[in-house]
KOLVOKE-30503 format. One record per residue (C-alpha): residue in one letter; x, y, z. Coordinates in pm, 1 decimal. Example, Ala and Ser with C-alpha at 12.3 -4.5 7.8 and 13.67 -1.06 7.14 Angstrom:
2
{rest = a&X = 1230.0&Y = -450.0&Z = 780.0} $
{rest = s&X = 1367.0&Y = -106.0&Z = 714.0} $
***
This chain:
335
{rest = x&X = 5422.4&Y = 8539.0&Z = 5882.8} $
{rest = x&X = 5740.4&Y = 8570.6&Z = 6093.3} $
{rest = x&X = 6037.5&Y = 8744.9&Z = 5928.7} $
{rest = x&X = 6423.4&Y = 8655.6&Z = 5929.2} $
{rest = x&X = 6443.7&Y = 8997.5&Z = 6163.7} $
{rest = x&X = 6144.8&Y = 8927.1&Z = 6441.7} $
{rest = x&X = 6321.5&Y = 8537.5&Z = 6462.9} $
{rest = x&X = 6662.7&Y = 8719.7&Z = 6547.5} $
{rest = x&X = 6491.1&Y = 8917.2&Z = 6775.8} $
{rest = x&X = 6353.5&Y = 8627.6&Z = 6957.8} $
{rest = x&X = 6686.8&Y = 8515.2&Z = 6950.6} $
{rest = x&X = 6840.8&Y = 8817.7&Z = 7112.0} $
{rest = x&X = 6582.6&Y = 8805.7&Z = 7393.0} $
{rest = x&X = 6695.1&Y = 8493.9&Z = 7515.9} $
{rest = x&X = 7036.6&Y = 8614.7&Z = 7476.6} $
{rest = x&X = 6954.3&Y = 8842.7&Z = 7720.4} $
{rest = x&X = 6764.1&Y = 8644.0&Z = 7929.2} $
{rest = x&X = 7058.6&Y = 8454.8&Z = 8028.0} $
{rest = x&X = 7267.7&Y = 8730.4&Z = 8080.9} $
{rest = x&X = 6989.2&Y = 8810.3&Z = 8323.7} $
{rest = x&X = 6982.5&Y = 8482.7&Z = 8478.6} $
{rest = x&X = 7341.8&Y = 8478.3&Z = 8585.1} $
{rest = x&X = 7280.0&Y = 8866.5&Z = 8731.4} $
{rest = x&X = 7022.4&Y = 8719.6&Z = 8958.8} $
{rest = x&X = 7215.2&Y = 8489.9&Z = 9063.5} $
{rest = x&X = 7520.9&Y = 8681.0&Z = 9144.2} $
{rest = x&X = 7232.6&Y = 8865.5&Z = 9408.3} $
{rest = x&X = 7154.2&Y = 8480.5&Z = 9523.7} $
{rest = x&X = 7502.4&Y = 8433.5&Z = 9632.3} $
{rest = x&X = 7575.1&Y = 8729.3&Z = 9766.3} $
{rest = x&X = 7281.1&Y = 8745.6&Z = 9965.5} $
{rest = x&X = 7329.2&Y = 8415.9&Z = 10093.8} $
{rest = x&X = 7696.3&Y = 8521.3&Z = 10198.6} $
{rest = x&X = 7628.5&Y = 8828.1&Z = 10336.4} $
{rest = x&X = 7338.2&Y = 8743.2&Z = 10571.1} $
{rest = x&X = 7481.1&Y = 8459.5&Z = 10650.0} $
{rest = x&X = 7213.7&Y = 8176.4&Z = 10508.3} $
{rest = x&X = 7502.6&Y = 7963.5&Z = 10411.2} $
{rest = x&X = 7677.0&Y = 7939.6&Z = 10742.2} $
{rest = x&X = 7365.8&Y = 7815.3&Z = 10902.4} $
{rest = x&X = 7266.5&Y = 7589.8&Z = 10633.6} $
{rest = x&X = 7606.5&Y = 7449.5&Z = 10662.1} $
{rest = x&X = 7533.9&Y = 7352.8&Z = 11049.0} $
{rest = x&X = 7219.1&Y = 7200.0&Z = 10973.8} $
{rest = x&X = 6913.1&Y = 7114.5&Z = 10755.9} $
{rest = x&X = 6660.5&Y = 7418.8&Z = 10826.0} $
{rest = x&X = 6302.7&Y = 7507.1&Z = 10729.3} $
{rest = x&X = 6246.2&Y = 7847.5&Z = 10655.4} $
{rest = x&X = 6088.9&Y = 7954.9&Z = 10953.2} $
{rest = x&X = 6398.4&Y = 7846.3&Z = 11192.3} $
{rest = x&X = 6594.2&Y = 7959.7&Z = 10955.0} $
{rest = x&X = 6462.5&Y = 8270.8&Z = 10972.0} $
{rest = x&X = 6378.6&Y = 8294.7&Z = 11357.1} $
{rest = x&X = 6748.1&Y = 8201.4&Z = 11398.8} $
{rest = x&X = 6905.9&Y = 8476.9&Z = 11195.0} $
{rest = x&X = 6634.9&Y = 8762.2&Z = 11291.7} $
{rest = x&X = 6464.0&Y = 8806.3&Z = 10978.0} $
{rest = x&X = 6119.9&Y = 8838.8&Z = 10823.3} $
{rest = x&X = 6024.8&Y = 8452.9&Z = 10760.9} $
{rest = x&X = 5850.1&Y = 8574.4&Z = 10418.7} $
{rest = x&X = 6176.3&Y = 8712.8&Z = 10293.1} $
{rest = x&X = 6402.2&Y = 8450.1&Z = 10371.5} $
{rest = x&X = 6074.2&Y = 8181.0&Z = 10230.8} $
{rest = x&X = 6150.4&Y = 8372.5&Z = 9905.5} $
{rest = x&X = 6563.3&Y = 8348.4&Z = 9913.6} $
{rest = x&X = 6514.9&Y = 7987.9&Z = 9978.1} $
{rest = x&X = 6336.5&Y = 7895.2&Z = 9698.4} $
{rest = x&X = 6540.8&Y = 8128.4&Z = 9491.6} $
{rest = x&X = 6892.1&Y = 7958.5&Z = 9558.3} $
{rest = x&X = 6681.8&Y = 7597.9&Z = 9523.0} $
{rest = x&X = 6595.2&Y = 7685.4&Z = 9164.9} $
{rest = x&X = 6940.1&Y = 7766.6&Z = 9137.0} $
{rest = x&X = 7049.9&Y = 7445.2&Z = 9268.5} $
{rest = x&X = 7270.0&Y = 7624.9&Z = 9550.6} $
{rest = x&X = 6971.1&Y = 7449.0&Z = 9771.5} $
{rest = x&X = 6804.7&Y = 7114.3&Z = 9813.2} $
{rest = x&X = 6510.3&Y = 7088.1&Z = 9981.1} $
{rest = x&X = 6412.2&Y = 6713.8&Z = 10165.7} $
{rest = x&X = 6049.8&Y = 6602.3&Z = 10188.8} $
{rest = x&X = 6006.1&Y = 6725.6&Z = 10523.3} $
{rest = x&X = 6072.9&Y = 7075.3&Z = 10380.3} $
{rest = x&X = 6409.8&Y = 7134.3&Z = 10502.5} $
{rest = x&X = 6661.1&Y = 7326.1&Z = 10306.9} $
{rest = x&X = 7064.1&Y = 7237.7&Z = 10301.3} $
{rest = x&X = 7381.1&Y = 7295.0&Z = 10104.4} $
{rest = x&X = 7332.9&Y = 7099.1&Z = 9769.0} $
{rest = x&X = 7620.4&Y = 6891.2&Z = 9695.1} $
{rest = x&X = 7997.9&Y = 7050.3&Z = 9624.6} $
{rest = x&X = 7837.3&Y = 7405.9&Z = 9709.5} $
{rest = x&X = 8064.5&Y = 7454.7&Z = 10046.3} $
{rest = x&X = 8372.2&Y = 7429.1&Z = 9861.7} $
{rest = x&X = 8287.5&Y = 7632.7&Z = 9582.5} $
{rest = x&X = 8184.2&Y = 7857.4&Z = 9830.0} $
{rest = x&X = 8492.0&Y = 7888.9&Z = 9970.4} $
{rest = x&X = 8677.2&Y = 7917.0&Z = 9643.8} $
{rest = x&X = 8455.0&Y = 8147.6&Z = 9420.3} $
{rest = x&X = 8220.0&Y = 8270.7&Z = 9652.0} $
{rest = x&X = 8382.8&Y = 8614.5&Z = 9743.2} $
{rest = x&X = 8341.2&Y = 8711.4&Z = 9358.5} $
{rest = x&X = 7968.1&Y = 8774.4&Z = 9404.7} $
{rest = x&X = 8008.1&Y = 9007.5&Z = 9695.5} $
{rest = x&X = 8305.8&Y = 9190.9&Z = 9538.7} $
{rest = x&X = 8084.3&Y = 9218.9&Z = 9200.7} $
{rest = x&X = 7809.9&Y = 9377.3&Z = 9379.6} $
{rest = x&X = 8036.1&Y = 9632.1&Z = 9591.0} $
{rest = x&X = 8214.7&Y = 9721.4&Z = 9276.0} $
{rest = x&X = 7874.0&Y = 9734.3&Z = 9060.6} $
{rest = x&X = 7752.0&Y = 10014.6&Z = 9309.9} $
{rest = x&X = 8052.2&Y = 10201.7&Z = 9310.5} $
{rest = x&X = 8053.2&Y = 10194.8&Z = 8952.9} $
{rest = x&X = 7712.2&Y = 10297.9&Z = 8941.0} $
{rest = x&X = 7764.4&Y = 10625.2&Z = 9160.9} $
{rest = x&X = 7972.3&Y = 10806.9&Z = 8854.7} $
{rest = x&X = 7900.2&Y = 10643.5&Z = 8560.3} $
{rest = x&X = 7862.2&Y = 10907.0&Z = 8392.1} $
{rest = x&X = 8137.5&Y = 11063.8&Z = 8485.0} $
{rest = x&X = 8371.0&Y = 10816.3&Z = 8409.7} $
{rest = x&X = 8251.6&Y = 10757.0&Z = 8050.8} $
{rest = x&X = 8304.7&Y = 11145.4&Z = 7993.8} $
{rest = x&X = 8667.1&Y = 11107.7&Z = 8145.9} $
{rest = x&X = 8596.2&Y = 11347.7&Z = 8428.9} $
{rest = x&X = 8566.3&Y = 11117.0&Z = 8747.7} $
{rest = x&X = 8856.8&Y = 11146.0&Z = 8969.5} $
{rest = x&X = 9062.4&Y = 10811.8&Z = 8960.7} $
{rest = x&X = 8964.4&Y = 10527.3&Z = 9224.1} $
{rest = x&X = 9246.1&Y = 10483.3&Z = 9408.2} $
{rest = x&X = 9472.1&Y = 10192.1&Z = 9456.0} $
{rest = x&X = 9413.4&Y = 10141.1&Z = 9855.1} $
{rest = x&X = 9010.6&Y = 10186.8&Z = 9773.3} $
{rest = x&X = 9018.2&Y = 9908.3&Z = 9504.4} $
{rest = x&X = 9172.1&Y = 9675.3&Z = 9709.8} $
{rest = x&X = 8998.8&Y = 9731.2&Z = 10001.7} $
{rest = x&X = 8621.8&Y = 9660.9&Z = 9793.6} $
{rest = x&X = 8818.8&Y = 9339.3&Z = 9602.2} $
{rest = x&X = 8968.0&Y = 9253.6&Z = 10002.8} $
{rest = x&X = 8749.6&Y = 8918.5&Z = 9977.5} $
{rest = x&X = 8842.0&Y = 8821.3&Z = 9614.5} $
{rest = x&X = 9235.2&Y = 8866.0&Z = 9708.1} $
{rest = x&X = 9235.9&Y = 8672.8&Z = 9960.5} $
{rest = x&X = 9029.3&Y = 8376.8&Z = 9769.8} $
{rest = x&X = 9329.3&Y = 8412.8&Z = 9517.0} $
{rest = x&X = 9606.9&Y = 8415.1&Z = 9734.8} $
{rest = x&X = 9453.7&Y = 8105.0&Z = 9887.9} $
{rest = x&X = 9444.3&Y = 7910.9&Z = 9547.1} $
{rest = x&X = 9800.9&Y = 7985.7&Z = 9509.0} $
{rest = x&X = 9931.1&Y = 7880.9&Z = 9887.4} $
{rest = x&X = 9685.3&Y = 7607.3&Z = 9933.7} $
{rest = x&X = 9605.1&Y = 7431.1&Z = 9629.2} $
{rest = x&X = 9871.4&Y = 7515.6&Z = 9368.6} $
{rest = x&X = 10242.4&Y = 7572.4&Z = 9509.4} $
{rest = x&X = 10195.8&Y = 7255.5&Z = 9696.3} $
{rest = x&X = 10242.3&Y = 7052.2&Z = 9336.3} $
{rest = x&X = 10606.1&Y = 7229.4&Z = 9325.2} $
{rest = x&X = 10761.8&Y = 7059.5&Z = 9585.6} $
{rest = x&X = 11044.1&Y = 7267.2&Z = 9548.7} $
{rest = x&X = 10896.9&Y = 7571.6&Z = 9685.4} $
{rest = x&X = 10686.6&Y = 7426.2&Z = 9915.4} $
{rest = x&X = 10992.2&Y = 7316.5&Z = 10102.7} $
{rest = x&X = 11173.0&Y = 7626.7&Z = 10138.1} $
{rest = x&X = 10867.8&Y = 7827.1&Z = 10271.6} $
{rest = x&X = 10777.9&Y = 7541.5&Z = 10462.9} $
{rest = x&X = 11124.2&Y = 7581.4&Z = 10617.4} $
{rest = x&X = 11131.0&Y = 7920.2&Z = 10655.9} $
{rest = x&X = 11285.9&Y = 8071.5&Z = 10385.6} $
{rest = x&X = 11238.2&Y = 8466.9&Z = 10291.0} $
{rest = x&X = 10992.3&Y = 8589.4&Z = 10040.6} $
{rest = x&X = 11007.9&Y = 8904.2&Z = 9856.3} $
{rest = x&X = 10633.4&Y = 9021.3&Z = 9715.0} $
{rest = x&X = 10651.5&Y = 9256.4&Z = 9423.8} $
{rest = x&X = 10323.6&Y = 9454.7&Z = 9432.9} $
{rest = x&X = 10211.9&Y = 9328.0&Z = 9753.9} $
{rest = x&X = 9920.9&Y = 9545.6&Z = 9765.7} $
{rest = x&X = 9740.2&Y = 9593.5&Z = 10130.8} $
{rest = x&X = 9886.4&Y = 9263.9&Z = 10229.6} $
{rest = x&X = 9635.0&Y = 9033.6&Z = 10194.1} $
{rest = x&X = 9887.3&Y = 8765.1&Z = 10057.2} $
{rest = x&X = 10135.9&Y = 8817.7&Z = 10333.6} $
{rest = x&X = 9839.8&Y = 8776.2&Z = 10597.7} $
{rest = x&X = 9771.1&Y = 8460.0&Z = 10463.4} $
{rest = x&X = 10120.6&Y = 8344.8&Z = 10380.1} $
{rest = x&X = 10202.2&Y = 8351.9&Z = 10758.6} $
{rest = x&X = 9921.2&Y = 8156.5&Z = 10861.3} $
{rest = x&X = 9974.1&Y = 7894.3&Z = 10637.2} $
{rest = x&X = 10348.5&Y = 7951.9&Z = 10653.8} $
{rest = x&X = 10446.5&Y = 8097.8&Z = 11000.5} $
{rest = x&X = 10856.8&Y = 8038.0&Z = 10972.3} $
{rest = x&X = 10879.4&Y = 8248.8&Z = 10662.1} $
{rest = x&X = 11039.6&Y = 8593.6&Z = 10676.8} $
{rest = x&X = 10801.9&Y = 8788.3&Z = 10468.6} $
{rest = x&X = 10916.9&Y = 9131.4&Z = 10244.8} $
{rest = x&X = 10678.2&Y = 9334.4&Z = 10072.3} $
{rest = x&X = 10763.6&Y = 9626.7&Z = 9843.1} $
{rest = x&X = 10469.9&Y = 9832.8&Z = 9703.2} $
{rest = x&X = 10428.9&Y = 10177.7&Z = 9541.4} $
{rest = x&X = 10121.4&Y = 10274.4&Z = 9677.5} $
{rest = x&X = 10213.6&Y = 10452.4&Z = 10024.2} $
{rest = x&X = 9847.5&Y = 10432.1&Z = 10135.7} $
{rest = x&X = 9855.6&Y = 10008.7&Z = 10037.7} $
{rest = x&X = 10186.9&Y = 10013.8&Z = 10193.9} $
{rest = x&X = 10095.8&Y = 10172.0&Z = 10513.8} $
{rest = x&X = 9822.3&Y = 9925.8&Z = 10573.8} $
{rest = x&X = 10040.9&Y = 9585.6&Z = 10452.0} $
{rest = x&X = 10269.4&Y = 9686.8&Z = 10723.4} $
{rest = x&X = 9982.8&Y = 9746.0&Z = 10988.8} $
{rest = x&X = 9805.6&Y = 9415.3&Z = 10918.7} $
{rest = x&X = 10105.2&Y = 9211.3&Z = 10856.8} $
{rest = x&X = 10410.3&Y = 9360.5&Z = 11098.8} $
{rest = x&X = 10628.6&Y = 9247.9&Z = 10803.4} $
{rest = x&X = 10911.3&Y = 9456.3&Z = 10640.6} $
{rest = x&X = 10735.7&Y = 9642.8&Z = 10372.0} $
{rest = x&X = 10903.9&Y = 9921.0&Z = 10112.3} $
{rest = x&X = 10771.0&Y = 10186.1&Z = 9950.3} $
{rest = x&X = 10865.6&Y = 10157.5&Z = 9565.8} $
{rest = x&X = 10804.4&Y = 9984.3&Z = 9239.1} $
{rest = x&X = 10966.5&Y = 9641.2&Z = 9123.3} $
{rest = x&X = 11128.5&Y = 9783.1&Z = 8833.9} $
{rest = x&X = 11328.2&Y = 9997.9&Z = 9099.1} $
{rest = x&X = 11413.0&Y = 9715.3&Z = 9379.4} $
{rest = x&X = 11756.6&Y = 9692.1&Z = 9497.6} $
{rest = x&X = 11776.8&Y = 9383.9&Z = 9653.8} $
{rest = x&X = 12061.5&Y = 9165.5&Z = 9526.7} $
{rest = x&X = 12073.7&Y = 8785.1&Z = 9599.7} $
{rest = x&X = 11880.4&Y = 8829.1&Z = 9958.3} $
{rest = x&X = 11548.5&Y = 8607.0&Z = 9904.6} $
{rest = x&X = 11467.2&Y = 8262.0&Z = 9845.6} $
{rest = x&X = 11119.4&Y = 8326.1&Z = 9706.9} $
{rest = x&X = 11012.8&Y = 8661.3&Z = 9496.4} $
{rest = x&X = 10611.4&Y = 8692.5&Z = 9399.0} $
{rest = x&X = 10401.1&Y = 8848.8&Z = 9129.3} $
{rest = x&X = 10049.4&Y = 8803.4&Z = 9224.1} $
{rest = x&X = 9834.9&Y = 8926.7&Z = 8978.6} $
{rest = x&X = 10112.9&Y = 9243.1&Z = 9001.4} $
{rest = x&X = 10281.0&Y = 9256.4&Z = 8710.3} $
{rest = x&X = 10032.4&Y = 9409.3&Z = 8475.9} $
{rest = x&X = 10075.2&Y = 9707.5&Z = 8683.5} $
{rest = x&X = 10451.4&Y = 9764.8&Z = 8610.6} $
{rest = x&X = 10529.4&Y = 10033.9&Z = 8366.4} $
{rest = x&X = 10806.7&Y = 9799.1&Z = 8231.3} $
{rest = x&X = 10758.1&Y = 9395.2&Z = 8318.2} $
{rest = x&X = 11047.7&Y = 9346.7&Z = 8149.9} $
{rest = x&X = 11274.4&Y = 9510.8&Z = 8381.6} $
{rest = x&X = 11071.0&Y = 9411.2&Z = 8631.9} $
{rest = x&X = 11131.9&Y = 9057.6&Z = 8641.3} $
{rest = x&X = 11474.1&Y = 9127.8&Z = 8620.3} $
{rest = x&X = 11517.4&Y = 9301.1&Z = 8945.1} $
{rest = x&X = 11307.2&Y = 9032.4&Z = 9088.8} $
{rest = x&X = 11557.4&Y = 8786.0&Z = 8965.9} $
{rest = x&X = 11824.3&Y = 8995.7&Z = 9061.7} $
{rest = x&X = 11703.4&Y = 8979.6&Z = 9424.1} $
{rest = x&X = 11701.7&Y = 8577.7&Z = 9405.7} $
{rest = x&X = 11945.4&Y = 8373.8&Z = 9575.6} $
{rest = x&X = 12135.1&Y = 8160.0&Z = 9358.3} $
{rest = x&X = 11884.9&Y = 7867.0&Z = 9345.1} $
{rest = x&X = 11585.5&Y = 8099.0&Z = 9460.4} $
{rest = x&X = 11285.4&Y = 8080.5&Z = 9260.0} $
{rest = x&X = 11038.0&Y = 8352.3&Z = 9112.0} $
{rest = x&X = 10649.4&Y = 8263.8&Z = 9159.9} $
{rest = x&X = 10460.7&Y = 8495.9&Z = 8844.2} $
{rest = x&X = 10109.9&Y = 8472.0&Z = 8891.4} $
{rest = x&X = 9899.8&Y = 8566.2&Z = 8616.1} $
{rest = x&X = 9541.2&Y = 8602.8&Z = 8542.7} $
{rest = x&X = 9354.1&Y = 8375.3&Z = 8186.7} $
{rest = x&X = 9508.9&Y = 8497.1&Z = 7912.1} $
{rest = x&X = 9278.7&Y = 8791.3&Z = 7751.7} $
{rest = x&X = 9169.4&Y = 8636.6&Z = 7406.0} $
{rest = x&X = 9301.6&Y = 8743.4&Z = 7089.8} $
{rest = x&X = 9111.2&Y = 8619.3&Z = 6832.5} $
{rest = x&X = 8722.2&Y = 8721.6&Z = 6773.5} $
{rest = x&X = 8650.0&Y = 8337.8&Z = 6797.1} $
{rest = x&X = 8808.3&Y = 8334.5&Z = 7153.5} $
{rest = x&X = 8627.2&Y = 8664.7&Z = 7277.3} $
{rest = x&X = 8280.0&Y = 8499.3&Z = 7210.8} $
{rest = x&X = 8342.3&Y = 8207.2&Z = 7428.2} $
{rest = x&X = 8209.0&Y = 8228.2&Z = 7800.2} $
{rest = x&X = 8580.8&Y = 8299.4&Z = 7899.6} $
{rest = x&X = 8652.4&Y = 8545.6&Z = 7668.6} $
{rest = x&X = 8324.2&Y = 8696.4&Z = 7800.8} $
{rest = x&X = 8400.3&Y = 8707.3&Z = 8156.5} $
{rest = x&X = 8751.5&Y = 8876.6&Z = 8066.0} $
{rest = x&X = 8595.4&Y = 9157.5&Z = 7831.6} $
{rest = x&X = 8381.3&Y = 9208.2&Z = 8128.9} $
{rest = x&X = 8680.3&Y = 9186.8&Z = 8416.5} $
{rest = x&X = 8859.6&Y = 9456.6&Z = 8161.9} $
{rest = x&X = 8561.6&Y = 9707.4&Z = 8076.7} $
{rest = x&X = 8466.6&Y = 9672.9&Z = 8532.8} $
{rest = x&X = 8874.2&Y = 9759.6&Z = 8612.1} $
{rest = x&X = 8884.1&Y = 9979.1&Z = 8351.3} $
{rest = x&X = 8602.0&Y = 10211.1&Z = 8507.8} $
{rest = x&X = 8869.3&Y = 10244.7&Z = 8799.8} $
{rest = x&X = 9211.0&Y = 10233.2&Z = 8663.8} $
{rest = x&X = 9207.7&Y = 10331.2&Z = 8257.4} $
{rest = x&X = 9003.3&Y = 10197.9&Z = 7962.1} $
{rest = x&X = 9295.0&Y = 9985.8&Z = 7885.7} $
{rest = x&X = 9475.6&Y = 9809.6&Z = 8182.5} $
{rest = x&X = 9853.2&Y = 9879.3&Z = 8092.4} $
{rest = x&X = 9979.7&Y = 9547.6&Z = 7973.3} $
{rest = x&X = 9799.2&Y = 9233.3&Z = 8075.4} $
{rest = x&X = 10105.1&Y = 9015.0&Z = 7965.1} $
{rest = x&X = 10028.6&Y = 8667.7&Z = 7853.3} $
{rest = x&X = 10211.3&Y = 8376.9&Z = 7974.7} $
{rest = x&X = 10407.4&Y = 8324.0&Z = 7682.3} $
{rest = x&X = 10488.4&Y = 8709.1&Z = 7739.3} $
{rest = x&X = 10657.1&Y = 8630.9&Z = 8030.4} $
{rest = x&X = 10857.0&Y = 8335.0&Z = 7897.1} $
{rest = x&X = 11022.1&Y = 8576.7&Z = 7599.6} $
{rest = x&X = 11121.9&Y = 8829.1&Z = 7849.6} $
{rest = x&X = 11303.7&Y = 8556.8&Z = 8116.6} $
{rest = x&X = 11472.4&Y = 8430.1&Z = 7799.6} $
{rest = x&X = 11759.1&Y = 8661.6&Z = 7861.7} $
{rest = x&X = 11770.5&Y = 8592.8&Z = 8243.1} $
{rest = x&X = 11975.7&Y = 8347.8&Z = 8391.8} $
{rest = x&X = 11667.8&Y = 8152.3&Z = 8513.4} $
{rest = x&X = 11529.4&Y = 7782.5&Z = 8415.7} $
{rest = x&X = 11144.1&Y = 7639.2&Z = 8413.4} $
{rest = x&X = 11039.2&Y = 7455.1&Z = 8721.2} $
{rest = x&X = 10653.1&Y = 7451.4&Z = 8634.5} $
{rest = x&X = 10319.8&Y = 7605.9&Z = 8483.7} $
{rest = x&X = 10031.8&Y = 7547.3&Z = 8716.5} $
{rest = x&X = 9716.4&Y = 7565.5&Z = 8597.4} $
{rest = x&X = 9408.7&Y = 7705.3&Z = 8791.7} $
{rest = x&X = 9271.5&Y = 7459.3&Z = 9076.5} $
{rest = x&X = 8960.3&Y = 7693.3&Z = 9185.8} $
{rest = x&X = 9035.3&Y = 8070.7&Z = 9060.0} $
{rest = x&X = 9133.9&Y = 8123.1&Z = 8693.0} $
{rest = x&X = 9510.2&Y = 8205.6&Z = 8781.9} $
{rest = x&X = 9797.9&Y = 8067.5&Z = 8600.9} $
{rest = x&X = 10103.1&Y = 8040.0&Z = 8813.9} $
{rest = x&X = 10453.9&Y = 8055.5&Z = 8628.4} $
{rest = x&X = 10779.2&Y = 7877.2&Z = 8863.4} $
{rest = x&X = 11166.8&Y = 7970.7&Z = 8767.4} $
{rest = x&X = 11445.8&Y = 7899.2&Z = 8948.9} $
{rest = x&X = 11733.9&Y = 8132.8&Z = 8897.2} $
{rest = x&X = 12044.4&Y = 7908.4&Z = 8764.9} $
{rest = x&X = 12296.9&Y = 7862.7&Z = 9063.9} $
{rest = x&X = 12604.1&Y = 7991.7&Z = 8839.6} $
***
């Protein structure tokens, strides 16, 4: 006779199985991107032997990957045994594919010093190292902002297209400014970055003006058409003060753009949704490098509250397109 505890045990095993399915799916995506399988199959539907020959890999291993990707519905197989990308996969890879590689790389890095991290004896990971490990994901996030979100705010889009001045507060290694220059070549970008190594790399890669300093200490006054925090507000010691300095740096009528990750769940019920689990896992992962609890994780509501006392008006809130970014847009009042 089956006891209540054994039934619960079976349910837990099934729950763990679902975690493992996601883990292996991440590796299927990572291998497809890293080894060039997806690129080759975007060009033409191929049988296993042809795919292996084109890329110079062992046919048996390529066959296992193809079958796994087919099982995950990432690839389709036709009656002649040729594999191709399933419907919508190419678009999904462009938007979210970099996450698989980033998760694998960060996992490997965490495992190297796992015990030391939890004992509190591991040296902190440098901001520069973290930015470089997450470079593909960071670029994907900026592309979502510049290609999908901001075009929905015509006033901001017209300023960028016309070549306005943009200040990014917390520009990291300049990945966003690189993309900005490709999408809007007339823009005059300036970056502000507290980490010297990141600032030096941003200057090298973008040829933009990069100032070493914190957002709270920004001394620009009425100079820029757009001021941008792209998921960088949480690194500020005082987000409220940082927002105030960003608004001061804007010309009257200029735009403040604040991109935030999805709000962190505040209730147990929210925490146990897929969204809540993803945010908690993300916090655990980044905590391995930064701190057990990243500084503020400001919510959209907190940002709106901090801006109440400043001379700004809300223009719009943009929900996620492909990446889980929420973007708030405010205009500095003309007066």
